[in-house]
Backbone as a ProteinNet text record, in pm:
[ID]
protein_1_A
[PRIMARY]
MIAMPIYVLEPPARYNHPYSGPVIERVLPLHEARAACARMGVRADACSWVIKNKCYLVIPRGGPVKDLSAYRRHERAHCNGWTHDHGKPEQSPLSPDAERQR
[TERTIARY]
7498.2	7401.1	7330.3	7199.6	7119.9	7100	7132.3	7112.6	6965.1	6911	6771.5	6764.4	6666.8	6653.8	6611.8	6648.9	6613.5	6513.9	6413.8	6306.9	6286.7	6225.3	6178.6	6027.3	5969.2	5824.2	5758.8	5671.6	5599.8	5487.4	5479.2	5375.3	5236.6	5133.3	4996.6	4976.3	4891.8	4869.8	4831.4	4755.4	4709.8	4823.2	4938.9	5055.3	5163.5	5145.7	5247.4	5220	5251.6	5231.8	5333.8	5353.9	5450.5	5414.5	5516	5495.8	5451.8	5361.8	5305.2	5397.4	5504.3	5597.4	5735.1	5832.7	5970.7	6023.2	6105.5	6170.9	6320.8	6389.2	6534.9	6584.9	6654.5	6701.3	6852.6	6905.2	7048.5	7070.7	7148.1	7189.3	7332	7352.4	7480.1	7530.6	7662.1	7712.4	7641.6	7623.9	7546.6	7586.4	7714.5	7755.5	7717.6	7723.5	7684.6	7533.3	7458.2	7311.6	7268.3	7328.5	7294.9	7327	7440.7	7479.6	7382.1	7342.6	7248	7113.8	7066.7	6940.8	6951.6	7065.1	7086.6	7078.7	7132	7123.9	6979.3	6891.9	6749.3	6672.5	6745.5	6683.1	6627	6671.7	6621.7	6736.5	6719.3	6820.6	6778.1	6826.6	6783.8	6884	6869	6953.1	6904.4	6774.3	6712.7	6613.4	6586.4	6491.1	6437.8	6336.9	6277.4	6213.7	6192.3	6123.8	6072.4	5980.1	5924.1	5950.1	6006.3	6026.2	5979	5888.2	5835.6	5788.1	5710.8	5651.8	5753.4	5878.2	5978.7	6002	6003	6028.2	6177.1	6242.4	6384.7	6398.7	6471.5	6495	6644.2	6678.9	6815.2	6806.1	6876.6	6872.9	7014.9	7032.8	7167.4	7210.4	7333.8	7396.3	7488	7479.6	7564.3	7510.4	7381.6	7319.1	7269.1	7195.6	7147.8	7042.6	6973.3	6872.4	6930.1	6936.9	6999.5	6904	6773.1	6671.7	6645	6712.2	6696.3	6554	6483.1	6345.6	6254.8	6285.6	6207.6	6223.9	6347.8	6371.1	6295.3	6303.2	6235.7	6085.2	6021.5	5877	5842.8	5918.8	5893.7	5908.7	6019.2	6046	5955.4	5925.7	5834	5695.8	5655.2	5525.9	5521.9	5634.2	5638.7	5614.8	5673.1	5648.4	5501.7	5435.2	5292.5	5203.2	5262.6	5184.7	5176	5242.8	5235.9	5322.5	5266.6	5343.3	5312.2	5411.1	5382.2	5415.6	5309.2	5322.8	5309.1	5407.2	5405.8	5283.4	5218.1	5101.1	4970.2	4975	4852.5	4803.5	4672.4	4619.3	4657.4	4695.6	4728.2	4861.7	4940.1	5072.7	5063.1	5140.7	5142.1	5249.2	5242.6	5345.2	5481.8	5582.3	5717.3	5741.9	5818.2	5857.7	5997.7	6034.8	6165.7	6276.2	6368.3	6489.1	6464.4	6454.5	6441.4	6390.6	6324.3	6258.6	6353.9	6451.2	6550.9	6539.1	6419.3	6398.7	6309.5	6300.4	6221.1	6114.4
8202.2	8228.3	8360	8361	8479.5	8557.3	8686.5	8771.2	8808.8	8792.1	8828.3	8975.5	9047.9	9188.8	9202.6	9310.5	9339.7	9454.8	9446.6	9545.5	9603.5	9720.7	9782.4	9771.5	9726.4	9711.6	9849.2	9864.6	9991	10000.9	10113.6	10124.9	10145.2	10111.6	10138.6	10289.1	10324.5	10465.5	10550.6	10496.4	10579.1	10622.8	10557.5	10597	10665.6	10666.7	10718.1	10865.9	10950.1	11094.9	11163.9	11293.6	11364.8	11351.4	11350	11346.1	11485	11491.8	11620.3	11704.4	11646.4	11720.6	11726.7	11766.7	11771.6	11632.2	11625.9	11500.9	11522.9	11439.6	11443.3	11318.8	11339.8	11228.2	11223	11103.6	11079.9	10976.2	11012.5	10918.2	10879.8	10752.9	10703.9	10589.3	10567.3	10445.8	10323.6	10221.5	10104.6	10051.7	10033.3	9975.6	10068	10199.7	10293.2	10295.3	10286	10281.4	10156.8	10043.4	9919.7	9931.5	9993	10009.8	10103.6	10212.3	10306.5	10238.4	10161.2	10089.5	9984.8	9917.2	9817.6	9882.9	10004.4	10075.5	10106.4	10113.1	10137.6	10005.8	9893.5	9763.1	9703.1	9754	9706.3	9647.2	9526.6	9462.9	9485.8	9595.7	9634.1	9730.9	9752.6	9849.9	9991.9	10009.6	10140.4	10127.3	10238.5	10234.2	10374.2	10380.7	10508.1	10495.3	10610.7	10615.4	10756.7	10771.6	10901.9	10927.6	11045.2	11091.1	11236.1	11264	11399.6	11460.2	11383.3	11425.7	11455.8	11412.1	11424.6	11286.4	11281.2	11157.4	11149.4	11045.3	11023.6	10911.2	10936.9	10838	10809	10683.4	10642.1	10568.4	10622.5	10570.3	10528.5	10408.8	10365.8	10415.8	10454.9	10488.9	10372.5	10326.1	10215.3	10080.2	10075.3	9949.7	9870.8	9765.3	9679.4	9745.6	9845.6	9917.8	10055	10085.1	10210.9	10329.6	10304.5	10409.9	10455.6	10563.4	10611.1	10659.5	10704.2	10749.7	10633.5	10512.4	10395	10374.3	10387.2	10379.2	10490.7	10613.9	10727.9	10704.4	10662.6	10636.9	10532.3	10424.7	10314.5	10360.3	10424	10464.1	10577.7	10673.3	10781.5	10724.7	10621.3	10557.7	10500.1	10449.8	10402.7	10518.3	10634	10751.6	10791.6	10763.3	10793.9	10686.1	10587	10487.6	10349.7	10328.8	10199	10096.4	9980.7	9863.7	9755.3	9679.2	9571.7	9438.5	9361.9	9224.9	9136.3	9056.6	8971	8881.1	8874.2	8790.8	8863.6	8987.8	9064.3	9118.2	9133.3	9179.8	9322.1	9406	9545.6	9559.7	9456.1	9462.6	9498.5	9597.5	9641.5	9566.7	9572.8	9506	9570.6	9498.5	9548.8	9652.2	9753.8	9850.5	9813.5	9843.9	9803.7	9848	9770	9789	9744.9	9530.2	9431.5	9486.1	9425.2	9460.2	9425.2	9508.7	9489.1	9603.2	9634.8	9748.6	9713.5	9805.1	9800.2	9696.4
10355.8	10460	10429.9	10439.4	10412	10541.5	10536.5	10654.4	10665.3	10782.6	10806.1	10842.8	10787.5	10824.5	10970.2	11028.9	11167.4	11165.6	11251.5	11254.1	11392.6	11395.1	11518.6	11515.6	11622.9	11630.1	11618.7	11520.9	11499.7	11603.1	11673.9	11777.8	11717.7	11794.2	11749.1	11728.5	11634.5	11598.8	11719.5	11811.4	11924	12017.1	12008.1	12088.8	12005.2	11874.8	11782.8	11752.5	11850	11837.2	11927.2	11907.2	11992.7	12140.6	12223.4	12368	12412.9	12509.9	12552	12639.9	12687.8	12772.6	12710.5	12789.9	12739.9	12706.5	12602.8	12562.3	12567	12641.4	12650.1	12578.6	12469.1	12386.9	12386.7	12400.7	12389.6	12280.6	12180	12076.4	12110.4	12140.5	12190.4	12103.3	12103.5	12038.2	12098.2	12017.3	12058.1	12195.4	12221.1	12350.2	12466.5	12446.2	12551.8	12571.1	12461.8	12471.8	12548.2	12515.9	12587.4	12736.3	12768.3	12908.9	12980.9	12915.5	12975.9	13000.6	12904.4	12921.4	13031.7	13039.2	13144.9	13282.5	13294.2	13422.7	13460.2	13361	13386.3	13399.1	13397	13414.2	13286.7	13171.6	13043.1	12963.5	12916.4	12830.9	12686.1	12627.4	12493.5	12432.4	12301.9	12231.9	12254.7	12274.4	12295.9	12410.1	12477.1	12587.2	12614.1	12699.6	12736.5	12873.5	12936.1	13064.3	13085.4	13178.1	13211.4	13359.1	13387.7	13525.1	13531.4	13624.4	13642.3	13510.8	13436.9	13309.4	13200.2	13215.6	13110	13050.1	12917.7	12845.1	12813.2	12858.9	12832.4	12730.4	12622.5	12518.1	12507.5	12494.7	12462.6	12330.3	12229.5	12094	12054.6	11997.7	11960.7	11822.8	11814.3	11685.9	11651.3	11527.4	11486.9	11529.3	11559.6	11600.2	11480.4	11507.2	11399.8	11311	11362.5	11285.8	11251.7	11124.1	11080.6	11088.4	11082.4	11084	11227.7	11269.9	11407.4	11434.1	11331.1	11351.7	11393	11350.7	11393.8	11544	11592.9	11738.4	11809.6	11755.7	11820.1	11831.9	11724.2	11727.4	11832.8	11832.7	11925.3	12070.3	12099.4	12238.5	12283.7	12195.9	12231.4	12262.8	12189.7	12216.5	12357.7	12406.9	12546	12640.8	12613.4	12697.8	12693.3	12582.2	12567.3	12628.1	12694.4	12766.4	12704.3	12590.8	12524	12594.9	12617.4	12659.8	12558.3	12521.1	12426.7	12489.1	12504.9	12553.3	12431.3	12407.2	12289.5	12290.6	12174.8	12161.1	12185.6	12232.5	12254.2	12120.7	12103.3	11975.9	11940.4	12036.3	12007.3	11937.4	11934.7	11873.7	11725.8	11683.4	11544.2	11467	11333.8	11253.8	11273	11231.7	11242	11132.6	11165.7	11063.3	11020.3	10896.1	10847.9	10941	10944.2	11022.9	11163.9	11469.2	11564.4	11688.1	11697.1	11817.4	11929.9	11953.5	12058	12155	12191.4	12276.8	12390.8	12475.9	12595.6	12594.9
[MASK]
++++++++++++++++++++++++++++++++++++++++++++++++++++++++++++++++++++++++++++++++++++++++++++++++++++++

């Protein structure tokens, strides 16, 4: 059986930049990251949200994607206002390493 690679969806360039406010990042073991995201109403390995102009990121360690920077780019883009609806033209290609996020 051939293992299929898993990717994180690369955000569009207009959202792929540093967040303008404080960023609070937690890198957690995969099961803890999933639980933290579930508490925020998201069924995913990684997630993000903004409260009072602070960007909160939950990034999994030991998850299916080894490149944590791919998770960071994706989740930070959500703090910058990106939403990805599958099938919309704004969707960017996948970056190496699943779109199992927010």
